[in-house]
C-alpha positions, 0 to 999 in steps of 0.5 A, a space after each residue: 558319204 563322209 565319215 563323220 556324217 556316217 558316225 552321225 547317222 549311226 548314232 541317230 539313223 532316223 533323225 539324220 536320214 530325215 534331214 538328208 531327205 529333206 535337203 535332197 527334196 529342197 534340191 529337187 524342188 529348186 531345179 523344178 522350180 528353175 525349169 518351170 521359170 525357164 519354160 515360162 520365160 521362153 513362152 513370154 519371149 515367143 508370145 512377144 515375137 508373135 504377130 507384132 507390128 508393121 512399119 511402112 515406108 511410103 513415097 509418093 512421086 508425080 508423073 515426072 518423077 518429083 517428090 510430092 510433099 504434104 501429101 496425107 497417107 494413112 493405113 490401118 488407123 496411123 496416119 503421116 504427111 510426106 516430107 520434102 522427099 515425098 516420104 511418110 513413115 507409118 508405125 505400129 500398123 497391124 499386119 495383114 491387108 490394109 487401105 493406104 489412103 493418099 490425099 492433099 495437093 489435088 490427089 484423093 486415092 486409095 490402095 488395097 495393100 498387104 503388109 507383114 510384121 516388120 518393115 514395108 516399102 511402098 511406092 505410088 506415082 500419081 497425078 494431081 487433078 487439075 480440077 482440084 485447084 483452089 478458087 481465087 475467091 479464097 484469096 484476099 488480094 492478088 496481082 495479074 499480069 496478061 500478054 497477048 501477042 499475035 503476028 496479026 495484031 498489035 501486043 496488048 498488055 494488061 496488069 493489075 491488082 485486086 483486093 477482095 471487097 474493096 476494088 482493083 487497079 489496072 493498066 491496060 496498055 497506056 491506060 490506067 484505071 482504079 475501081 474503088 467502091 462505086 467509082 471508077 478513075 481513068 487516066 490515059 497516057 498523057 491525060 488528067 485523071 477523069 472520074 466516072 460515078 452513079 449508076 455508070 461508075 457503079 456498072 464499070 467498077 463492077 466490071 473491072 473488079 471482076 475482071 480478074 475472076 473472069 480470067 481466072 475462073 476458066 482454068 478451074 475447069 480443066 481437068 485431066 479426065 476432061 481433057 483426056 476425054 477429047 478426041 485428039 488431045 493429049 493431056 500430061 504432067 511435065 517436070 516441075 518448073 519455077 514460076 513467079 517464085 513458086 515450085 510449080 506442077 506443070 499440066 499441059 494439053 495439046 491438040 491439032 486442028 488442021 494445020 495448027 497446033 494448040 497448046 495450054 499449059 498451066 503452072 500450079 503451086 505444088 506446096 506450101 501455104 498457096 498450093 493448088 493455086 495456079 500461078 501461070 496460065 499460057 496458050 499458044 496457037 503454034 507460032 502465030 499467037 501467044 497469051 500469057 497470064 501470071 497471078 502472083 503477089 498473093 494476099 499481099 497488101 495493096 494500096 487503093 486510094 482515089 487519085 483525085 
C-alpha cells in the first residue's frame, strides 16, 4: 500500500477500507463477466460448427463416357441442372441419407446416398432409354430423306417435307408429289403436273401427309429393355456422334440370323430445344442391304402451294 493511501486510511480507516473493498469487488466482477462472455462465445462457435450443411457435386455421364447436360438433379429438397460438363452442384443439403433423383433427357433414376457435412462428390453413369424419344406429333414441320440400297435392286430415294395440318411435298425417285388439303398434285420427270381431288384426292393426300409418321412411329417403340430381352441381341450406347448438325446419343441394336448380321442404329439428339428427337435411323443387313432415314429442319418454315 502506498504511503499516501496508508496515511489517508489512518485518518479515516472505515471509509477508506470500504472504498478499497468496492474497488476490488468491481475488478473481480469484471473478470467474472469477461469469463462468462468468453464461455458464451466459445459455445456459440461450437454450435455453429455443429451438424452444418452438405454441398454435393454430381457428375452425370452416358455409357460412352460423354457428359450429359440438362439433366435435373435433386436431393434433400435442393435441385440443380447439369451443365455442358455434366456437372450439377447442390448446396445447403442436410447431411445424412438422401435420395438423389436424376431426370430429363430420357433418364429417370433415383439413388440412395449418405452425405456428410461439407463437400461431397457423386458420379453416375446412366443410359437414356430409347423409349423416351419424343414423338414427331409435337413438331410443326420437318424434312425427311430416305435412301434404300440393295445389291439385288435399284437404289430408291425419297425426300420430303411435312407441315402439320397443312400438307406435304415429296420427291420419290424422279416423281414430285404435293399434297395440300384434299388435293394431290403429281409430276413425273419430263411430264406436266396432274391434279387429283375429290374422294380419290383426299385418300391420296391423307396417305402422303401421314407417310412421315408411318416411317417415324416405328422408332418410338425402340427401347433398351425390349432389345436386350430378345434372344441373341446386343443393345448398347456408343460414343456420341454428330448427325444433321446435332450432337447425338447413338444407340445400336445388333443380332445374327444364319449368315446375316442385322444392325439398327439410332441417332437421338442429346440436348437443346430438340433433345430426344430422332434425327437419323440406319438399318443394315450385312453388306447386302442398307436403309437410312434422316429427319431434320425441325420446325423450320416450309412453303406449300399448288403448282397449277
